[in-house]
C-alpha positions as CSV (number, residue, x, y, z in Angstrom):
1,X,-44.4,-40.9,67.8
2,X,-45.1,-37.8,65.7
3,X,-44.5,-35.6,68.6
4,X,-41.0,-37.2,68.9
5,X,-40.3,-36.6,65.2
6,X,-41.4,-32.9,65.4
7,X,-39.2,-32.3,68.5
8,X,-36.2,-34.1,66.7
9,X,-36.8,-32.0,63.7
10,X,-36.7,-28.9,65.7
11,X,-33.4,-29.9,67.2
12,X,-31.9,-30.7,63.8
13,X,-33.1,-27.4,62.4
14,X,-31.8,-25.4,65.4
15,X,-28.4,-27.0,65.0
16,X,-28.3,-26.1,61.3
17,X,-29.5,-22.6,62.1
18,X,-26.5,-22.2,64.4
19,X,-24.3,-22.3,61.3
20,X,-26.5,-21.0,58.5
21,X,-28.0,-17.6,59.2
22,X,-30.6,-18.0,56.3
23,X,-32.1,-20.9,58.3
24,X,-34.5,-19.4,61.0
25,X,-35.5,-21.6,64.0
26,X,-37.5,-18.6,65.2
27,X,-39.8,-18.8,62.2
28,X,-40.1,-22.6,62.6
29,X,-41.2,-22.1,66.3
30,X,-43.6,-19.4,65.4
31,X,-45.2,-21.7,62.8
32,X,-45.3,-24.6,65.4
33,X,-47.0,-22.4,67.9
34,X,-49.6,-21.2,65.4
35,X,-50.7,-24.8,64.8
36,X,-51.6,-24.9,68.4
37,X,-49.9,-28.0,70.0
38,X,-50.1,-28.6,73.6
39,X,-48.1,-26.4,76.1
40,X,-46.0,-29.4,77.1
41,X,-44.9,-29.8,73.4
42,X,-44.2,-26.1,73.2
43,X,-42.0,-26.1,76.3
44,X,-40.2,-29.2,74.8
45,X,-39.7,-27.4,71.5
46,X,-38.3,-24.4,73.2
47,X,-35.7,-26.3,75.2
48,X,-34.7,-28.6,72.4
49,X,-34.2,-25.6,70.0
50,X,-32.1,-23.9,72.6
51,X,-30.1,-27.0,73.0
52,X,-29.7,-27.6,69.3
53,X,-28.5,-24.0,68.9
54,X,-26.0,-24.3,71.9
55,X,-24.5,-27.4,70.5
56,X,-23.8,-25.6,67.2
57,X,-22.6,-22.4,68.9
58,X,-20.2,-24.6,71.1
59,X,-18.4,-25.2,68.0
60,X,-18.0,-21.5,67.4
61,X,-16.8,-21.3,71.0
62,X,-14.2,-24.0,70.7
63,X,-13.1,-22.5,67.4
64,X,-12.6,-19.1,69.0
65,X,-10.7,-20.6,71.8
66,X,-8.3,-22.3,69.4
67,X,-8.0,-19.4,67.0
68,X,-7.3,-16.8,69.6
69,X,-4.8,-19.1,71.5
70,X,-2.8,-19.7,68.3
71,X,-2.7,-16.1,67.4
72,X,-1.1,-15.2,70.6
73,X,1.6,-17.8,70.2
74,X,2.7,-16.8,66.9
75,X,5.2,-13.9,66.1
76,X,2.9,-11.0,65.3
77,X,3.4,-9.2,61.9
78,X,2.1,-5.6,61.6
79,X,-1.7,-5.9,61.8
80,X,-4.5,-3.6,60.7
81,X,-6.3,-1.3,63.2
82,X,-9.4,-3.5,63.3
83,X,-7.3,-6.6,64.1
84,X,-5.6,-4.7,66.9
85,X,-8.8,-3.4,68.3
86,X,-10.2,-6.9,68.3
87,X,-7.0,-8.1,70.2
88,X,-7.3,-5.5,72.8
89,X,-11.0,-6.2,73.3
90,X,-10.3,-9.9,73.7
91,X,-7.5,-9.2,76.1
92,X,-9.4,-6.8,78.2
93,X,-12.5,-9.0,78.5
94,X,-10.5,-12.1,79.3
95,X,-9.8,-10.7,82.8
96,X,-13.4,-10.0,83.4
97,X,-15.5,-13.2,83.4
98,X,-18.5,-11.6,84.9
99,X,-18.7,-9.2,82.1
100,X,-18.0,-11.9,79.5
101,X,-20.9,-14.0,81.2
102,X,-23.3,-11.1,80.9
103,X,-22.4,-10.4,77.3
104,X,-23.0,-14.1,76.4
105,X,-26.5,-14.1,78.1
106,X,-27.6,-10.7,76.7
107,X,-26.4,-11.7,73.1
108,X,-28.2,-15.0,73.5
109,X,-31.4,-13.3,74.4
110,X,-31.3,-10.3,72.1
111,X,-29.0,-11.4,69.3
112,X,-27.0,-8.1,69.7
113,X,-24.1,-8.3,69.4
114,X,-24.5,-11.3,67.0
115,X,-24.4,-14.5,69.0
116,X,-22.2,-16.4,66.6
117,X,-19.6,-13.6,67.1
118,X,-20.0,-13.6,70.9
119,X,-19.7,-17.3,70.9
120,X,-16.3,-17.3,69.2
121,X,-15.0,-14.5,71.5
122,X,-16.4,-16.2,74.5
123,X,-13.9,-19.0,73.9
124,X,-11.0,-16.5,73.8
125,X,-12.3,-14.7,77.0
126,X,-11.4,-17.7,79.1
127,X,-15.1,-18.5,79.9
128,X,-15.4,-22.3,80.5
129,X,-17.6,-24.2,78.2
130,X,-20.0,-25.5,80.7
131,X,-20.6,-21.8,81.8
132,X,-21.0,-20.7,78.2
133,X,-23.4,-23.6,77.4
134,X,-25.6,-22.9,80.5
135,X,-25.7,-19.1,80.0
136,X,-26.4,-19.5,76.2
137,X,-29.0,-22.2,76.9
138,X,-30.8,-20.0,79.4
139,X,-30.6,-17.0,77.1
140,X,-31.9,-18.8,74.0
141,X,-34.6,-20.4,76.0
142,X,-35.8,-17.0,77.0
143,X,-35.5,-15.8,73.3
144,X,-37.4,-18.7,72.0
145,X,-40.1,-18.7,74.7
146,X,-40.7,-15.1,73.8
147,X,-41.0,-15.9,70.1
148,X,-43.5,-18.6,70.9
149,X,-45.8,-15.9,72.5
150,X,-46.0,-13.9,69.2
151,X,-48.8,-15.9,67.9
152,X,-50.8,-15.3,71.1
153,X,-50.5,-11.6,71.1
154,X,-53.8,-9.9,70.3
155,X,-53.8,-7.9,67.2
156,X,-50.9,-9.6,65.4
């Protein structure tokens, strides 16, 4: 029962960390790995943390899809250079789904560019939600598995 509570807690913390940058799921996973639970429990924590993050980041994705769709329908007043640059970036990437998919995966693994930003842009890039979710889940799983290896690196 305590393992189930731990895994549920990881999910909730990961979901919250998707919205609040000050909440770090990575630190929670390192702490969990340092206590030495079983390998099976660590794998479950990685997958649940990735799923919790992706549920939260899917909200960014849907928000980005809605915001950029609305901005293209409105009559456009004169915009700043940064807004014009962002619109050109979104328009250029919308026609290149493979590049958008790679960007989502790389951002999910590395955090560069910030995954919250990429999540919102992915919605505007015409990437499908299931594709976004699977790519992000795979990337976040790789990231969190790497984080769990930190306590096992000799000399740290």
